[in-house]
N, C-alpha and C positions, 0 to 999 in steps of 0.2 A: 504494500500500500504506500509506495513512495509518493510524496507530495511535491508539487511544483509551485514555485513562486515566480511570477513574471515581474520584470523590472522595466520601467519606462522612465527615461530621464528627460525632464523638461526645463527650459530656462525660466527665469522669473516672469517672463511674459507668456509662459506656458507653450512655447514653441517646441515641438518634438525634435530632439537633436540626435537621439540614439535609442536603441532598445536592446534588451538582452534577457536571457532566461537564467535565473539563479537556482541552484539546488539547496538542500538543507544545510550543506557544509560551507556555503559561501556567505560572505558578509557583504552587504550592500552599503554604500557610503554616499553621502551628499557632499557637495562642495560649496564654497562661499556663494551666497546669494542665489542659490539654486533650490528648486522644488523637485524632489525625486519621488516619482510615483511608482508604487509597487502594488501588485495584485496577488492575492491568495485565492487559488481556485480549487484546491483539493483539501479534504479533511486530513488532519494529521500533519499539516504543513508546519515547518519551523522557519521563522524569518528572523534574520540577524541584522540589526541596524547599527551603523557606526557613524558617529559624528566625527568631524575633522579633529585633529589633535588639539587638545586644550580647550575644545568647545564643551559646553555643558548642555545636556538634553533636558527638555521640560515637556510635559509635567515630570516630576521626579520619578525615577525608575529604580532607585536604590533602596532597599535590596530587591523589592518587588514592584511590578507595575500595577498601580491601582487605577489611576485616571489617565485619560487621553483627551486630546482636544477634539471637539466635535465639529469645528468649523475651520475653513482654510485660513482665517485671520488669526487662529490660535488664541482666541479670547474666551471661549467657553469650554468647560470640561464636562466629561461624563465618565462613568465607570466602564472599563474595558469589557468586563464580563456581562454587563447589561447589553452591550452591542453584539457581542459574540459569546454565546454560552460556553463556559469552560475555558475560554481563552485566558492565558496568563503570560507573565513576562518577568524576567529578572535582569539585573545589571550588577556586576561585581562592585563597581564604584562609579561615582558621578562623571568622571572624565576618562577618556582614552580606553574605554571598555565597551563592547557592543551590548545593545539591548537585545535579549533573546526572547522572541515571542513564539508561543505555541498555540495552535488552533486545532484541537482534537475533533471539533464538530463544526460544520459550516452553519451559519445563521439561516433563519427562514427567509430573510430579506437581505439583499446586498447592502453593505454599509461601508462607509469611509470614515477614517479617523486620522489624526495628525499628531506628529511630534515636531518640536522645534529645537534646533541646536543654535546656541548663541555664544559669542565671545566678543565682549564690548559691543560695538555697533555692527559687527558681522553676524550673519545668520545663514542658515539653510533649513529646509524642512523636509519631512517625510510625509507623504500622503499614502496611506495604506487602505486599499479597497479589498474587502473580503466578499467574495461572490456567494450568492445563495446556491444551495445544492440544486442541480438540474433535476427535473422530475424523475429521470431514469437513474439518478445517482451518478457517481458513487457518493454515498453519505455514510457517516459513522455516527451511531447513537452512543455517545460517550458520557454525557452529562446527566446525572441522576436528577429526577424531578423535572425533566423536560421531555419533549417529543420531537420527532422529525417527520416531515411529510414528504412522501414520494408518490409516484403515479405509475400505473401500468395500463397500457391502452392497446386493445386489439390482439388478435391472434399473432403470435410471434413476438409480442412486446416483451420487454425486459426491464427490470430495475435492479440496482445493486446497492447493497448496504452491508454494514458490519457493526458488531458491538465493540464498544471501547474496552480498554484494558481492564481486566478483572471482572468483566460482565459476561454472562452466558446468554445464549439465544434460547428463548422460550416461545412456543413449545419446543422441546428437544427433538421430537419426532418430526422428520422432514415432511411427513404426509399430513401433519396437523397444523392448524393456525388458530389464532384467536379472532373473535368477532370484532366489530368496530369499536366496542367498548373495552377491548383488551381483557375481557374477563371470562368469556365462555369459549372453551376449546371446541373446534369443529374440524371436519375433514377439509383438506385443501383440494378443491375441485377445479379441473380444467387448467391447472397450473402446476409447475414443478419447481421445487427449491433445490438448488445445488450449491456446493461450496463448503467451506469449513471455517472454524474459528481462526485459522491461520491466515485467512485472506477474506475477500468479500464473498458474501452470499449473493447468488443471483436467482431472482424469481422470474420465471418465464411462463407466458401464457401458451399452452399447447394448442388451444383452440379459443375462439372468442368467448371470454368469460362474461358472466352476468355483472351488471353494475352493482358495486358494493364497496365497502371499506373493510379491510382486514388489518390485523395487527400482529406484530411480533413484539415481544418484551425482552429487553436486555437487563439482566439483573442476576440475582442468585438463582440457582437451579430451582425450577418450579414456580418462578415468579409470574404473577399476572397482575393486570391493572396498571393504571398510571398513578405513581405516587413518589414519595420522597426517596425511595430506594431503587427506583427503576427508571429506565429511559424507554419510551414507547416509539416503535416504528409504525407509523400509520400509512397505509398504502391505499390510495384511491384507485380502484379497478374499474375499468369500463370496457365494453365490447369494442367501441371505437371503430375506426376504419380497418386498422391492422394490415398485416401482410397479405392475408387471404383476400380481403376486399380489394386491395391494390392489384392482386393477381387477376381477380375476376374482371376488374375494370380493364386491365391490359389485354385480356382475351376478348372482351366484348367490344373494345374500341374499333378494331378493323371492321366488324360487322355493322356498327353504327355508321361508320364512314361510308361503307358500301351502300347502305340504305339511303343515306343523304345524297350520294352520287347519282342514284337512279330515280330520285324524286324531283 
């Protein structure tokens, strides 16, 4: 489940000057009077931000990141974990050490927050955009007392998810699933669950499923329901158009065109 962090560098007038892709082992840095834009697109991402030498980052990140700026003027603050459930950060000291941010679970809605590095009248900024999980995943249900929302549409449709560290998938039987309230166990119909705790689980529609909401619960063995000790994976299932409908349309299209040609 390797995560990717995308990095875009912009000048103070926000002109795009270069782009790059950083992995979890790389440190991204801003330079004097520059806004550096980064994006987190995968759950489990680790982002390392480095101010220039002798610059101090704000809000304070030592020893742990609590607040971040919520606006590009860096005048209003909010709690990092309120924007991104489970997100956290650390910094060994206030200067010349990177801020290390972790994102175990993507938020329900895309969000952007900011850090500012300063030294006297010099400055640079980090703009961090964290993407919402796409309907088909991948997403990780890692934070207790939260839920993640995914979707599966039509025959052949898939969605991917995983439980966070220390959490087990429930029901444990791959042929079972919980109802939309995450409490009643029922048979998994028209769909197949594959995968393991070492990677992502994939739920696939073998044929057009009925419209419904189903649930998996990440927690202790046998956990059910949404509560303080669980993270719920809510999957909105619909028959949709799916691959089968697209195939039928592809087969029927020549016939329709032929009819139109002779009318």
